[in-house]
Structure formats: structure tokens, C-alpha cells
N, C-alpha and C positions, 0 to 999 in steps of 0.2 A: 324962104331962104335961110332964115335963122334956124329953123328946125333942121334943115339939111346940113347946115354947118355944125350944129350940135352933134348930130349923128356921126358926122365925119370925125369929130374930135374923139368921141367915145371909141370908135373903131381904132383910132390911132393908139389911144392909151391901152386898149385891150391887147393890141398887137405887140406893144412895147413890153407888157407884163408877162407874156408867154416865155417859157424857158428856152434858152438857146440850145440847139443840139450839140452834143459833145464833139470835141475835136477828134478827128479820125487819126488813131495811132497807126502808124505804118507797121505791117507785119514783119516780125524778126524771127525767122526759123531757127537761128542758132541759139537764142536765149531759151526758147521753149524746149528745145531738145535737152538742154542742160538740166532744167527743172525735172523733166521726165526721168532722166538718168539718175538724179539724186533720189527721187522717190523710189525708183526701182531698186537702187542699191541698198537703201534702208530696209526695204522689204526682204531682200535677199539675205542681208546681214542678220535680220531678226530670225528668219527661218534657219539660218546656219547655227545661230546661237541656241535656238530651241532644240535643234537636232543634236547639237553637241551636249547640251544638258541632259537630254533624254539618253544619249549614248553613255554618258557618265553614270547616270543613275542606274541604268539597266546593266551595264557591263562591269563597271568598277565597283559600284556599291549595291548591286542587285541582291547578293546573298545576305548582307547584313540588314538591308531594308526589308527583305522578305522575312528574316527572322524577327525583326521588330514588329512587323505587321502580324506575324503569326502569334507573337506574345500578346498583342493587344486583342486578338480575336479568340485565342485559346488560352487555357490555364492548365497547369499540371498540378496534381496533388503533391503535398509535401513529400520530398524524397526521404523516406524512412523505411527501415527494415520491417518487413512483415513478421509477426510473431505468432506462435501457437497460443492457443487458449490454455487457461488453467482452470481446473474443476476440482471439487471436493470429492470425497469417497463415494457419494451417490451420483456423481456426474453433474451436480449443480455448478453452473458457470461462475467463476470468481473473477476471471480476467479474460478479455477478448478484444480483438481488433474489430473496429467498425468504421464506417464512412459517415461523417457528419458534414454539415454545410454551413458556410457563412453567407448571410444575406447582405447584399449591397443594394442601395437604392439610388436612382437617378431621377430626381423630381422633374427635371426639364423634359423627360420623356413620358411623364405620367399622362394618361388619358383622363384620369379623374383629378379632382382638386385634391390638394394636400389633406384637407380635413376628411374627405371621402376615402382617400387611400388609408389614412390612419385608422378610420372606423372599420374598414374592411380587414386590415391586418391585425388589429388589436387582439381579438379573440384567438387568432391562430398563434400569435407570438407570445400570448399571455403578458402583454405589455400595455400600460395605460395609453389611451389615445393622446392625451396631452404630451406625454413623453415622445411619442412618435412624431407628432406635429412639430415639436421643438427640434427633433433631429432633421426632419425634412426641410425645415426652414433655414438651416445653417448654410447650405451651399447647393448649387444646382445639380451636382453630380458626385458620385463616388462616396456616398455616405454608408458607413458600416453600421448596419442596423442590429444584427443579432448573430451570435456565434453558436456552434454546437447543435444546429437544427437536425432533428432526426429524419429518417426516410419518410416516416408517416406524415410529419409536418410538411416536408417538401412535396409529397404527393398532393396534399391539400392545396398547397400554393400553386402547383401546376394546374390544378383544375380550375383555378380562378382566371387564368389566361390574362394576367395584368401586364401592361407595358411598364417599363421603367424599373423592373426588378432584376437582379442578377444573383446567381448562386455559384459559389466556388466549393467544390468538394475537398475534403481533407481526411486522411487516414488518422484514426485516433485510438489510443488504448483506453478501454472502458472497463470500469469495475462496478458491476451491478450490485454487489453486496455492500458497497460504500465502506463504512467504518469497520465492518465486522472482521475483516482479515487484513486490514491495512498494514500494521507493523510486520506482519508475516510475509505478505505478498510483495510489499513495496509499491513502486510506481515507475512509470516511464514518462519522461518529461516531454515538452512540446517538440523537441528535436528528435524524439524517438530513442533517446538514450536511457537505459535502465539506471536507476539511482539508488535502490534500496531493496532489501528482502530477497525473495525468490527470483524476482525479475533480474536481479544482477547476479545472484549465486548460480542460476541456471540459464545464463545468457546463451551459452553454446547450444543448449537443447531447445530453447524457446525460439531462437532467431531462425528465420528462413531466408536463405540467400537465393535469388533467382538463378535458375540454371537454363534448361532448354526453353522455357516459356519466357515471354517478355516481362520485364520488371514493371510493376505498377508505376514506378517513377518515370518510365519511358512512354507511358500511355497518356495521350493528351486528351483532356476532357473539355469539350466546348462549354463555354459559359452558358448557363441556362437563362434565357430571357423569356418573358411572357408577352403574349399578344399574338398577332398573326404570324404564322411560321415564316421564316425567311425562305426565298425561292430555293426550291430543291431540298428543303428541310422540313421535317414533320415532327410531331411530338413522339411518334413511334420510333423515329431515328434516335432521338435523345434517350429514350428508354433503353434502346439497344446498346447505346454507349454505356449507360449505367450498368447494364447486365455485363458488359465487357469488363468494367471496373471490378464488379463483384467476382468475376471469374479470375481476374488477375490477382486479386487479393488472396484468393484461395488456391493459387497455382501450386502444383506439386514441385518441390525442389529438394535437392539433397543437401545435407549438411555434414560437416566433418565428424560431429559427435553422434549423429543419429541418422541412420539410413532408413527412412520411412516416409510416408506420404504427409503432406501438410495438414491433413485433417486430424492427425494425432494430437492429443492434448496432454498436458502435464497433470497427472492425477495425484491429488493429495490424500493423506491419511485422515485429514480433519473432517469432522462431521458438522455441516453448517447448522443443523438443528441444535446440537449440543453446544456448539460454539456460541450461538445466539443466546441460548439460555444462560450460559456461563457469563457472557459479556453483560447481559442485562442485570444479573444478580451482583456481579462485581461492581458495576457502575453504581448500583444502589448502595452498596456497602461503603464505597469510597465517598459518595456524597453524604451519606448519613453520618459518617465519622470525620468528615472533612479531612480526609487523608490526602497525602501527597500523590500517591499512585498505588497501584495494586496489580496483581496477576493471579490467575487461577488456571491450572493445567490439569489435564487428564491424560495419563499414559497407559497404554496396554502393556502390562508388566512383562509378558513373555517375549514380545517382539520389539518394544520400544516405540511402537506407533503412537503418535500424539493424536488423540481424538479431539482435544480442545486445547487452545493456547490463547486465552483471552488476556488482554492487558489494557490498563488505563494509565495514562491518556492514550487516545487513538486519534485518527483523523480520516478525512475523506480523500482517498487517493485521486479522485477525479478533480479535486481542487487542492492539491498538495501545496500550491503556492500560498495558500491562506493559513498554513499550518505552522505552529511553533516547531522549530527544528528539533527540539527535545522529544517531540512526540513521533518523529520519524523512525526511531529505532525500536527494536524489540528488547525492551529493557530486561525482560526475564532471561535473555540470552547474553546481552552485552554489559550488564551492570552486576556489581557484587554486593553482598550483604552478609552480615554475621547471622547464621541460622539460629543460634540459641538452642532451646531444648528439643527442637525437632531433630537435632543431630544425636541426641542421647540414645535412641534405638540402635544407631550404627555403632556407637561405642559399646553398648551391651553386646552386640553381635561379635565385635572384636574380642572382648573379654571371654565370651563363651567359646568362640572358635579357638582361642589360644589356650583354653583349659584353665584359665585363672579363676573362674567362678563356676558355680553350679546354679541351675535355675531356682533351687530351693535355699540358696545361701542367704545369710543375713549380714547386713553391714550396719554400722552405727551412724545415725544421723544426729550430729551434735548441734545442727542449726547454723553454725558458722565455723570458719577455720581461718588461721592466720599464716600467711606466707611472706615473711619478712615485713615489708611495709604494706603489703596487699592483704586485704581482708575479703574473704569469700563467704557469702551467706545465702541462705535460701530466700526465694522471692517473698515467702510468707513468714519470715523469721519474726517480724514485729508482732504478729498475731498468734502464730503456732509455736514459735521457739524451736527447740530441738525435739525431734520425734523419737529419738532413741533407736533401738534395733528395728530395721526395716528389711523386708524381703526384697529381692531384686525387682519383683513385680511392683511393690509398693514404691520403690525408688522412681520408677516410670510413672506410676499412678499419681503420686503427689509431686512429681517433677522436682525431686530433691537434688539441688546442686551439690551439696556436701556428700550425699550418698554416691553420686556419680564420681566425685573426686576420690572417695575411698576405694571405689571399684577400680578405677584406672591407675591408682597408686600401686596396685599389685603388679603392674607391668613396668619394666625398666623404660625410661623415657626414649632411649634409642630404639627399642623394639616397637614402642608405640608410634614413633615417627615412621619406621619401616612399614607398619601396617597402613598408615595414612597414604604412603606412597603406593602400596599394593592396591589400594582402593582408587588409585589414579587421581587423588584429590588435587595434585599439582598439575594435572593435564585437563584440557577441554574434553567435552563429551564427544565432539565430532558431529554435532547436530548440523543438518544441512541448511543452516541459516548463516548469513555473514556476520562478522564482527563478534564472534563468541569470545567472552572474557575468560581468562584462566584464573583459577583461585589464587589468593594470596595467602601464604603461610610463612612462618618463620623458617629460617634455614636450619639445618640439622644441628649445627653447633649451638646456636642460641636456644633451640628447643630442648636440647639435652642438658645444657648448662643451667638454665633457669627453671626451677621447680614450678613457678607459677604458670609457665607456658603450657605445660602438659595439664595442669590443674584447670585452667580456663578452657582448654580444648575439650576437656571431659564434659563440659556442659554447653559446648557449641559457641564459645566466644574466643576472641584472640586471633581468629583467622576469618577469612571471607571467601565466599564462593557465589556463583550465580544460581538463581532459582532452578534453572534447567539442570545444573549439576546436582542440586539437591534432589531433584526428581529421579535422576539416574541412580544415585546412591540408595535412595529409599526403595527403588525398584528391585534392588538385590534381595531385600527382605521379602518381596512379594513373589519373586520368580524362582526361589530356591537357591539364591546366592550368586546369580550371574550379572555381570555388568553388560547391559545391552546398550546400543547406541540409539538415543532418542532421535526420531526423524519425523518430518512432516510430509515428505515426498514418497509416494508409492512407486511411481515410474511413469513411463509414457504409454498411453493407451490409445489404440486406433479407434476409428469411428464405430467399428463393430464390437468394441469392448475387449479386443485382444491386447494383452500387454506386450509391447514391442521393445521396451527397454527398461531396465531397472538399474538404479545406482549401486555401485559397490559399497559394501559396509563391512566394518571390522567384525570379526567373529566374536561372540560373547565370551567374556573372560570370567571364569569361576573364582570367586573370592571367599564365599562362605558355603558350608554344607547345608543341604536341605534341612537336616535336623536342627542346626543352629537357627536358621531363619524361622522355622516353625515355632521354636521356643520363644523367640522374640515376638512373633505375631500373637501368640497367646497372651503375652504380657501387654501388648498394645491393645488387645481387645478389652482388657480390664480397664485401661485408661478411658475407654469410651463408655463402657458399661457401669463403671464405678468411680472414675476419677475426673480429672480436669477436662476430659473430652466428651462429657455427657451431652453437650449441645449438638454433637454430631450423630447422636443415637437415632437410628431409623428402625422403626418397628418391623420385625420380620427378617431383618438382615444382620448378619454378624460382621461387624466393622471394627477394624483395629485403627488406632490413631495416636497422635501425639501433638500436644500444643507446644507453642514456642512464643516467648516474649523476650526479645533481645534488646539490649541497649545499643544505641547507635554511637559509633565512634565519631569524634569531632576532628576537623582538619588539624587543629593544634595538638591533638593527642588526648588520650583519655576518652571518657564517655560523657555525653550531654544528656539532656532530658528527653530527647527524641527516642522513639522505640520502633522496632519492627515486629509486628505480630504475625504469626503463621500457624497453620495446622495442616497435618497430613492425614489422609484417610486411605486405608487399604481394604479392599473388599473383593469377594467375600472371604472371610478368614479361612473357612474350610477348604476353599479352592481359589486362592487369590488370582484375580485377573486385572484389577485396575488400581492405579495409584493416583490419588487426587491431592494436589498441593495448592494451598492458597497463601499468598504472601501480601500483607497490606503494610505499606510504608508510611510511617508517621500518622497513625490515626490519633485524633484529638479526644480528650476527655479522660477523666480519672479512672474510668472503667474500661479502658482500651487494652485488652489482653488477647492472647491467642484463643483463649476459651470463649471470650465474649464477642470478638470481631471475626476471626478467621474460621472457627469451628462451625458457626451457623451458616456461613457461606458455603463451606464444603458440603454440609448436609443438603443444601438446596441443589447443588450441582449433582450430588449422588442421586437425589430424587429424580432428576431429569435423566441421568445416566441409566438407571435400572429400567425406566420406562422405554427409552429409546433402544436399548440393547436387549430388551425382553429378558432381563435377569430375574430368575425366579427367587422367591424368598428362601432363606436357608432353613434346612429341616430342623436344626437344633437352636434356631435363633430364639432369644427371649422376647416375649411380647412387649 
């Protein structure tokens, strides 16, 4: 009984602990319908909003968004004018348009680790691994790694098929000769604008404007990425696009100044071989004498063609932004100097042509002269004193200042001034380079009124001119008395070598007779063979010359301790063809004269000239 009661109590407790079933909620059709309608309405509104947004993006903003997307996927080269190339007289390229690349990296897309990618790219980019690792670690994307990559480097990068690299093409003006012709040719800046030299002087002839063909600026170039090709794209397609770029860069187009094909190039009269030799020798002289600057020029006497026009300082036009602005100009054209004794042969020619002297005449060299408060003396008066009677040849041979004053005193100052004007001393040469300076000389009234003005002009001081003007004047002695126009441009030459355009030049002006110039050349030969120019003597060749050592005028007036040394050489005397002039500004040292600084330089340049031009020795030359 007890057991049965215990079992009964356990069953009751278990029954009481069981959960009660939930109360039955009566079904309400109206409330459920509301909830369903709310959910449905929210879904419809969401769909309407999405559709509206899509319509806005597609219809209202479709064009602008498409353009933005295109800019993200595609890139265009810098919009700049395509230019013709520039070449020397042998056809060696001096300036040319080319396509270069900028490399960007996106480390977040690398398949390789940063260190592995740096090790792979380091030899191709010629950049240390540590530097590349540092670049790649800066940010996950958009890192500018290298500029100015060549086609050859790009081809090697393509072959690696690396993900995470991007190349953008850019048109660039390239100067393969670097410093050699920089002051003459000038440069084009990053925006495609010519800034100096021939690039700006011949802008109309060099620039190509797109006509029938599409402009390179309108051709979109896909960004080059490496790794598996995108769907529908292949490496060959990318190469085809590059071929299209090359075709566009060389597209034929007409210009207002020149109607020819785009393959024509601007041909110069300059010889790269002679220019390089002259530049190297000039730089060595400037360095040896710690000079401020220098120039050496070679002109073909009959035509005015410049075979060499070297100057120091110079610069690399591919990196013009690193250059001192002073080096950007061709100072032999744009700056003035007092020529000193190299002007004496011109004055001798004036006196001979005017009938004031005979070649065998004698003048008295007293060593010094007084003009009011001004005293004029010979450069060697302290050691040689007055030399007494001198022939006209000896006046040049010993570079006698007093002798030259005696000669030019035979001519009235007004007539002397008229002769200087007849020589166009007060006008530029017309050389085809920008920013040519015009000589500075006293006005006629002052020149005639002051006796010292004509006296100092007799030995090349008291006025200033540019080195290129001095070359033009000295050229009259070499070509029989004609003022020719110095020039560095021959014309425009097509791909097959046909000359399709030549610049207009002034006709030569006769100022001296051939008889006068030959008499002066004979005297100049004595300067080299027996006088102050013996450092320019070259065995087997008859060379005429004249040294010059001029004091430099100061800003405050008068003359300081600085000097300009120069030497002119003309050869061969029996049949003159070339004029070689060297001017060295402010050489240092007690022994810095035209005979010790400039004359040896001219000899070096002449040695290169006779070899390159195949000039045979003179038959009557002294050994």
C-alpha cells in the first residue's frame, strides 16, 4: 500500500511539472493582411529607388561617368606638338622625338613578395633593391617607380609578365649628343615648348601640325599591365597599339612654312666630329687656366658655314632643369667683348684699301703715346721699350699698339668711323641663332671729337662686339673681301637626302679688294711663322694668325685686372678656306696671353680640321 501511494505521488508531481500548452490565439485575417502589404510596399519602394538610381546614372550621368571610367582604364600621351629631327652635316641625329615610359607599381596586385619584385626589377631599372623595397612599402598602389624608360627596357619588362606594374607612354624630345650642341640647338621643355637655340629659332620649320591623319594626342593608349591578358586582349594587341603610336608620331602633315613630309629633318652645317674635338680641347684649356668661359669656332670662309661652334659652359638639354641659366645661352653670339689685337688685321686692311699705307711702308714705334690724360703703350713696353722704325708686317708681328695708332692716325676720324660702319660693325651678323647681340661703339660725334677713341679702336679696345661678329669680320680677309653671313643651318633635307627647303640669306657684301686681303694674309703668316703666333704653327701648312690679349672693362668704368685672350687662324694662306677663332674669358695666371692660351688651342683644332677635311699640306709650307 505504501509503495502504491508513493508511486501515485510521483506521478502527480511529474504531471504538475510538465509545461502547459500555449493558449490558442484566435486567427485575425485583417492584421496579417496589413503586415503582408507593408513588406510588399517596402520591396516595391526599394525596387523603384534602385530603378530610379540606375536611370539617373545611365541617362543623366552616363556620358560623364563613361568618360571617367575611360580615363581610369586608358591614358593619353602628353598633348604636345610633334617635331622634326635635327641632324649634323653627316646626318648624325642631334635632336629627335621619341616615346618613353613612366613605370608605376601597385604592390597590392603583386603576385610576388615585395622583396622578390624588387630583386627582379633592380637590374632592369638599374636601381638598388633597397630603394625599390622602400618605394613599394610606402603605399599599396599608385607608386611612381621610374621615368624615361626606353622601348628596349619596356620590351624586357613585358617579357616578365608581372602583375602589379603599369606603364604610361609619353612623347619626349631627346638629344643623343647631350652637351655637345646644347647651347646651339637649345631644348624643348616638358610641355613641348621650345625654349632656346634652334628649337625656338626654327619653330615654324620643326613643328608638325596634324592634318589628315589623327593627332597623337587623340590616340588613346591602354595602360600596360603585366600578368595574364585581360579577356579579349593579348600581348600582340598591345604591340599593335604601340605600332599605331609610332605611326602617328611620324604622320605626314603640312606646315605653313614648309610643304614636305614629316620625315624631313633640319640639316646643320656643323660637323659632330670637329665639334667634339673642339669642345674637348676647349674644356681642357678652360679647366687648365681656371677661366670663366671660352669659345672656339670654325667657319668656312667663302660661304659662312659654321663647321664648329663650341662653347663652355654647356649643359645636357635632356636635363635642362639642372642647369645654371647662364649656360643656356650661346654666349659667343649673345655676349660682347673687346677684341683687342685680333682686330688689328682689320684696321690694316682698312688703311691699305683707303690708300693710306703701302705694305712696305715703315712707321715709328716709340713704345708709348700720350693723349691728354690717357697714356697708350705697348704690352711689352716694360721689357722692350720703343722699337723704333717698324714695317707694317712687324707692327702685326710684334702686336705694336703704338704702331697701329700711327697707322690709323693717317685717316681722319670721321672717315675711320665711316669705314667701321661700312664693315657693319654696328649691325648683327644675321646668324640663324636667337638673341644675337649688336656691337657697342661710340656715336659718331664722340668718336670724331675725342682723339683717344680712334686711337684705342686702332688696337681693338674702346668698343665691343660678339665673337661671332669677329669671325665674320676676319672672314673678309680669308675670302677676298666679302662679308658673308655666318650660319649653322643648311636647310631641310628629306629622307632620301634631297634638300627641300633652304633659308634665305643676305647676299655677300664686298668691303675689301682681293689684293688688299692677300697683302694682309701675307703679314698674318709672318705672325705665325716668326711672331707672337708661333704656338699655332703646324708643320706642312701655311697658316696666318693674330694674337689678342685685351683688358676687360669694369662696370664702374675703366679697366680692371681681368683679361680676354684670343687667337685667330686662317688657312691655308695660299688658298684660304677656313677661319678658326678661339676666345678665352678671364684665364688665370701671370702667363695668360693670347699667345699662350688661345693660340695652342687653335692649333689643336686645326690639326683635327685638316684630318677631317682631308686638307693636303701646302706646297710651299715651311717644315
